[in-house]
N, C-alpha and C positions, 0 to 999 in steps of 0.2 A: 499561530502556526509559523508565520514567516519569520525567519531569522536573517534579516537583510541589513544589519548594521554595518558600519564602516570597516569592521575587522572581520567580516564574514569571508571565509576562504572560498576560492573558486574550485569547481569540479575539475579533477585532473584524471588523465588516463595513465595506466589502464584502470578500468572500472569493473567491479564485481557487483552484480545486482542479485538480490535474493527475494523470492516470492514464496511465502508459506502461510499466507493469510487464510487459505482454503485447504481442503483435504489434499488436493493435488497442487504441487507447486514446482519449483525448479530454481535454477541459477543461470545467469547469463554473464558473459565477459565481453567487454568492449576493449579491444587492444589499442595500442598507441596509434594505429593507422585508422581507427574507426570501424574495424571489422567486428562483427557480432558472432558469438558462438553461444548456443543455449542447450541446456539439458533439462529434462523433466524428471521429477521424483516426488515421493510423498514424504511428509514430515510428521513427527509425532507418533510413529509406529512403536508399539511395544515389543514386537518380535525382532526388529533390526533397525539399525540407523542407516537411512539412505542419504541423509543430508550432507554430512562431512565427506563421504566417498563421492557423492555427486559434485560437490564443490571442487574436490581434488580433480575429478575427471574433466570438468569443463575448463578448469585452469590449465591442466596439462594439454588438453586438446587445442587450446588457444595459444599454447607456448608462452604462458604468462606465469611467473613465479608469484606465489602469494605475498612474498616479502616486497615485491616491486609494485604492488597495487597503489594507485594514487587516491582512489575513492572506493568506498563500499556503500552501496545504496540498498535500502531495505523498505519493503512495504510495511508500514507501521500500523496498518489497520484502519478501521475496525476489522475484526476477523476472529478466527478461532484462537482461543487463549493459548493452547499448547503450541500451535504453529508459530504464532507471533513471538512467544517466549523463546522458542528454539532459534528462530531466524535472527532475532535481535541479539541474543547471546552470542551466536556464531559470528554475526557481523561485528559486534563489539570486540570479540577476541581477535579476529583477523585484522581489523583496523588497528588495534593496539600494537600487534606484532609488526605490521607493515608501516606504521606511522602514517596511515591513510586518514583522510577526512571521512566523515560519515554523512550520509544524506537520508533523512527520514521522509519517505514519500507517502502521503495519505492514500489509502486504498481507493477512495473515490476517483482520484486522478488516474490511478492505474486502470480502473474499470473503464473510464471514459476513453483512455488510450487504446485499450485492448478489445473493446466491444465494437464490432464492425457496423452494427446498426445505427450508431450515433456519429459515425465519421463524417457524414455529409450535413449534419445539423449545425445551423448557426442560430444562436439564441441561448436558451437556458434549459438545462436538464437537472434532474434530481437523482441522486444515488442513495439507495436505501439499504441499510444493514439491519437485520432483525435484532431486536433487543429483548425486552421482557414484558410480559403482560400485555401483548397486543401493540407494542410500540416499536419504533425503529429509529435508528440513528440516520438523520438526513443531512446530506451535504449537497448544497446547490452549487452548480457550476455554470459558467457562462463564457461565451466568446462571440466576436463580431465578424469573424471570417473563418473559413474552413482550415486555412493554413495556420491559424493562431492556436497556441496552447490553451487548454481549458484553465479557467481561473476560478478559485473559490469565491462565492458570493456570500457575504454575511458570515455568521458564525454557525458551524455545524452543531447539531444537537438532537436530543430525543423529541420525537413527535408522536402523537396518537391519531392525528388527522392531517390531510394534505390540502384542505380547502381554504388555506390562507394565502397561498402564493401560486400563480400559474407556472407551468413549465411546458416545454415542447416534447419531452420524453422522460420516462422513468426507467432507471436500472434497478431491478429488484429481483432477488432470487426467490426460490420456493418457500423460504422460511418467513418472508415478510407476509403478514396477514392480508388476505384478499380484501377484507373490508377497508383496511387502511389504503391499499392501492386504489380501490374504487372511490375513495373520498377525494381524489385529485380533481382539481378544476378542469373541465373540458374533456375529461376522459383521454388523456394523452396516451400514446402507445407505450407499452411496457415491454422491456427486453431483459433477459437474464444477463447479468454482468459476467464478463470474462476477466481472467487475471493471468498474467504470465510475466516471467522475469525480464524478458526483452522490453516489455512495456514499462516496467520499473526503471530500466536503464534509460529508455528514451525520455521519460518524464524528467529524470534526474539530469540528463544532459541538455534538455530543451527548455526547462523552466527556471526562472530566476526569482520566483515568489512562491508562496504557499508551501515551501519546503523548509525543513530544519537542516541546515548545512553547518557542520561544526568540526573543528579539529579534535574535539574531545569525544571519544567513543561513548562516554557515559551519557552524553546528550541524546543518544539514540533511544527513544522511549516509545512504548506502544500507546495506541489510542484504544481504549476500552469503552464501549457504550455503557457498560455497567460493570460494577465490581465483580470479578470472578467468584463463583460459589465457594471455591476452596479458600480464597482470601477472606470472604465474608465469615465463613465458619471459624477460621483461625482467629479473626478479630473478636468473635463473640465467645470465645472460650472463657469459662469462669475463672481460670487461674491467671488471666491477664489483668 
């Protein structure tokens, strides 16, 4: 996940952050002086497009032109296929026009930043995103002081039980199977994760590892716990 080679660019202001990994999301702008402005909206609606008007509104409210952006940061998942596809496509297009760098922020780091119940925890937490057939995508995060950013521990991946590694808390929404949550060692407290665009911005500005930071918008790619059903059906067509 980490792209920290010698040629890795630095995060620059103004910054636009996009959060569409869930049904409700939004956009946030951090201006050249570090001021935040945020707006909420829904993505992936069939009846209307709230995303581009929302981005335009938050940029205008912050007094920032899209062409002046230095960075575009996006929650790259895991999350809803449609929302991730829309936010990443929008982020790539805006970054291309502005000549901005892109920052791919894993959803687990956004959840840890946005969820108040884990703000005082020092140690290790696990963030779960429901996958398929009773499994979940697990990302382990850890830190040694409350003022430190959360860091990814090991390699995230699909699990069907949590009895292999202890943690101090779980972040899991209602789609994660209860039996999987109950399999955790020591019965740690479980909290519903939260996600917002301002947290995407804060992680992008405050972390120097566990992010994909690149000058090429094409490097902004989603994390999918499993192949989307539409893609699977397309791959299995007999005429391919």
